[in-house]
C-alpha positions in Angstrom: 15.2 11.0 14.2 15.5 7.0 13.4 19.5 5.6 12.4 17.7 5.3 8.6 16.5 9.1 8.7 19.8 10.4 10.1 22.2 8.6 7.5 19.8 8.7 4.7 19.3 4.8 4.3 16.3 3.2 2.5 14.1 1.2 4.9 13.1 -1.3 2.2 15.0 -2.4 -0.7 13.9 -4.6 -3.0 17.0 -6.3 -5.1 16.1 -8.2 -8.3 13.5 -10.0 -7.3 11.8 -13.2 -10.0 8.6 -14.8 -8.9 7.6 -17.7 -11.3 4.1 -19.6 -11.2 5.0 -22.6 -13.5 5.7 -21.1 -16.5 4.6 -17.5 -16.0 6.8 -15.1 -14.7 4.9 -12.7 -12.6 8.2 -10.3 -11.5 11.1 -10.3 -13.5 14.3 -9.0 -12.0 12.5 -6.1 -10.1 14.7 -3.6 -8.3 13.6 -0.9 -6.3 14.0 1.0 -2.8 11.9 3.3 -0.5 13.1 6.0 1.7 12.3 7.1 4.9 8.9 9.4 4.9 8.4 8.9 1.2 5.3 7.9 -0.9 6.7 5.6 -3.8 3.7 4.3 -6.0 3.6 1.2 -8.6 1.4 1.5 -11.6 0.8 -0.6 -14.5 -2.0 -2.4 -16.2 -4.1 -5.4 -14.7 -1.5 -8.3 -14.6 1.9 -6.1 -14.6 3.0 -8.2 -11.1 1.7 -5.1 -9.0 -0.2 -6.9 -6.1 2.5 -9.6 -6.5 5.4 -7.5 -5.2 2.9 -6.5 -2.2 2.7 -10.2 -1.5 6.4 -10.8 -1.8 6.9 -8.2 0.5 4.8 -9.8 3.5 5.9 -13.1 2.3 3.0 -14.3 1.3 4.9 -15.4 -1.9 8.4 -16.4 -1.6 10.5 -15.2 -4.7 12.8 -17.7 -6.4 15.7 -15.5 -6.7 16.5 -12.2 -5.4 16.2 -10.2 -2.0 13.5 -7.9 -0.1 15.5 -5.9 2.7 14.1 -4.3 5.7 16.4 -1.8 7.6 19.7 -3.9 5.8 17.8 -7.2 7.2 16.4 -9.8 4.9 12.9 -10.6 5.1 13.2 -13.9 3.3 12.2 -16.5 4.7 9.7 -14.7 7.6 6.0 -15.8 7.9 3.5 -13.2 7.2 3.2 -12.4 10.7 7.1 -12.0 11.6 7.4 -9.3 8.7 4.3 -7.2 10.1 5.8 -7.4 13.6 8.7 -5.6 11.9 7.3 -2.7 10.9 5.2 -3.2 7.3 1.1 -3.0 7.3 -0.5 -3.1 4.3 -4.4 -2.9 3.1 -6.2 -5.1 0.5 -7.7 -4.8 -3.1 -10.7 -6.1 -1.4 -12.0 -5.2 1.4 -10.8 -7.7 4.6 -12.9 -6.4 7.1 -15.3 -8.7 10.0 -18.2 -7.3 9.1 -20.5 -8.2 12.0 -17.9 -6.6 14.1 -18.0 -3.1 15.2 -15.5 -0.5 14.1 -13.7 -0.5 17.4 -13.6 -4.4 17.4 -12.3 -4.3 13.7 -9.1 -1.7 14.4 -8.7 -3.2 17.7 -7.5 -6.4 15.9 -4.5 -4.0 14.4 -3.3 -3.9 17.9 -3.1 -7.8 18.8 0.6 -8.0 17.9 1.2 -4.7 20.2 -0.2 -6.5 23.2 2.2 -8.2 26.1 0.1 -9.8 28.3 -0.6 -13.4 28.5 -3.6 -15.0 27.5 -4.6 -15.8 31.0 -4.0 -12.6 32.4 -6.4 -11.2 29.7 -8.7 -13.7 30.5 -9.0 -13.2 34.0 -8.9 -9.4 32.9 -6.5 -8.6 35.5 -5.4 -5.2 36.5 -2.2 -5.1 33.9 -3.9 -6.7 31.3 -7.0 -3.8 31.8 -4.7 -1.2 31.8 -3.1 -2.4 28.5 -6.5 -2.9 26.6 -7.5 0.6 27.8 -4.7 2.2 26.0 -5.0 -0.1 23.0 -8.7 1.6 23.1 -7.4 5.1 23.6 -5.0 4.7 20.5 -8.0 3.2 18.6 -10.0 6.4 19.5 -7.1 8.3 18.0 -7.1 6.6 14.6 -11.0 7.0 14.7 -10.5 10.8 15.1 -7.8 10.7 12.5 -9.7 9.1 9.8 -13.0 11.0 10.8 -15.3 8.1 11.4 -16.1 8.9 14.9 -20.3 8.6 13.9 -19.7 4.9 13.1 -17.3 3.7 15.6 -19.9 1.6 17.2 -21.4 0.2 14.1 -21.1 -3.0 12.7 -18.7 -2.4 9.6 -21.3 -4.3 7.4 -23.7 -0.9 7.8 -21.1 1.4 6.6 -21.1 3.0 3.3 -18.2 1.5 1.4 -15.7 4.3 1.8 -15.8 4.3 5.4 -15.3 0.6 5.2 -12.0 1.4 3.2 -11.4 4.0 5.7 -11.7 1.3 8.6 -9.0 -0.6 6.3 -6.6 1.8 6.7 -7.0 2.2 10.3 -6.7 -1.3 10.9 -3.0 -0.8 9.4 -2.6 2.1 11.4 -3.5 0.8 14.3 -0.3 -1.8 13.9 1.8 1.4 14.0 3.9 0.6 11.2 6.6 2.0 9.8 5.9 1.6 6.0 2.4 1.1 5.0 1.5 -0.8 2.0 -2.0 0.3 -0.1 -3.4 -1.8 -2.6 -5.6 0.0 -4.5 -7.0 2.2 -1.7 -9.3 4.1 -3.9 -10.5 1.3 -6.2 -14.6 1.7 -6.5 -14.8 5.1 -5.0 -16.8 8.2 -6.2 -14.9 11.4 -6.9 -15.4 12.8 -3.5 -14.5 9.4 -1.6 -11.1 9.7 -3.3 -10.5 13.2 -2.3 -11.0 12.6 1.0 -8.7 9.3 0.8 -5.8 11.4 -1.0 -6.2 13.6 1.8 -5.9 11.1 4.4 -2.8 9.4 2.6 -0.8 13.0 2.7 -2.1 13.5 6.3 -0.4 10.1 7.1 2.7 11.0 5.6 3.1 14.5 6.7 1.4 14.1 10.4 2.4 10.5 11.0 5.7 9.8 9.2 4.9 6.7 7.6 6.4 5.6 4.6 4.4 3.9 2.1 4.0 1.8 -0.7 1.1 2.6 -3.4 -0.3 0.6 -6.0 -3.0 2.6 -7.7 -4.9 2.4 -11.2 -6.3 5.8 -10.6 -3.6 7.9 -12.4 -4.8 11.8 -11.4 -4.2 10.7 -7.7 -1.0 8.8 -8.3 0.5 11.9 -10.1 -0.8 14.6 -7.7 0.9 12.8 -4.3 3.3 10.5 -5.1 6.9 11.5 -4.9 8.6 8.8 -7.1 6.8 6.5 -9.7 7.5 2.7 -10.8 6.0 1.4 -13.9 5.8 -2.4 -14.2 4.9 -3.8 -17.3 4.5 -7.8 -17.8 6.5 -8.1 -14.8 9.6 -5.8 -15.8 10.2 -2.4 -14.7 10.4 -0.2 -17.8 10.1 3.5 -16.0 11.4 5.3 -13.0 11.3 8.5 -11.7 9.2 11.6 -10.3 5.3 11.5 -11.8 6.6 14.4 -14.4 9.5 12.0 -15.7 7.1 8.9 -15.8 4.6 10.8 -17.6 7.0 11.6 -20.4 9.1 8.6 -20.4 8.3 6.8 -24.4 8.7 3.1 -23.0 5.7 4.0 -20.6 3.7 6.0 -23.2 4.4 2.7 -25.8 3.2 0.6 -23.4 0.2 2.0 -22.5 -0.8 3.0 -25.9 0.0 -0.3 -27.9 2.2 -1.1 -30.8 5.0 0.9 -32.2 2.7 2.4 -35.0 0.5 4.1 -32.5 3.2 4.9 -30.4 4.9 6.9 -33.4 1.4 9.2 -34.1 1.6 9.9 -30.5 5.7 10.2 -29.3 5.8 13.8 -30.3 2.2 14.6 -27.9 3.0 15.6 -24.4 1.1 12.6 -22.1 -0.4 13.8 -18.7 -2.0 12.0 -16.3 -5.6 12.0 -17.6 -3.9 10.6 -20.7 -2.4 7.7 -19.2 -5.5 7.0 -16.9 -7.8 7.1 -20.3 -5.7 4.7 -22.2 -5.0 2.3 -19.2 -8.9 2.1 -19.0 -8.8 1.0 -22.4 -5.9 -1.6 -22.1 -7.7 -3.4 -19.1 -11.2 -3.2 -20.9 -9.2 -5.3 -23.7 -9.3 -2.3 -26.5 
């Protein structure tokens, strides 16, 4: 058990961060924390600031104010690779793999920061470097088995069906051995069967590997089924946070998804569930 788990202290604390692009405020004094072993989800319409939060945690973007602390140490000012080295890995909305490399080769890229031997030792394929790479390959094979992509292990990623490519991207993040995994729309573009498979893998990652996760996703059914806590963003501001059940019944969430007060007044006495939120989010994104 880690010190954070034994003390109950949060792994990640996002404290009043604000991020602006010129005159546009993408994130407006947002705060939340992620506890060990927790699956925390962020939802909201397109443009709400969800991915900007991911990029701020990864230090791709530098917030103008506030702080982001990992195990009580600030991440602000670190390079993205240094953030990753501290135990934070991520996936992306769009698949960011090397299409002409095999599944094994793509996953081995996730082991790069775990390699300790020098460039010279690796180039000469000396004994210690050879043994180290064999160990990394063994760990990659474990991930391939875990994600059930054995049949594709030596295939170029470009030849894989879309859903399996998403698994490979997830596998590359797992290869980094993170303590916190940032999942940016992991089921975007998937059919029902692929979505159910990905949901199963996400739950297995938490239960079997003990990895905490921050999930951004538009699939409301998925979020409400698997998340421990949910935060709702609207125009860069937090409008609700709580369990999935609490969020589904929050008047501010219903108003944000359904629109103006006149519309809200007609439905405020109706219980709104995940399917309802999914429907109104689709209308919002379509400009309805």
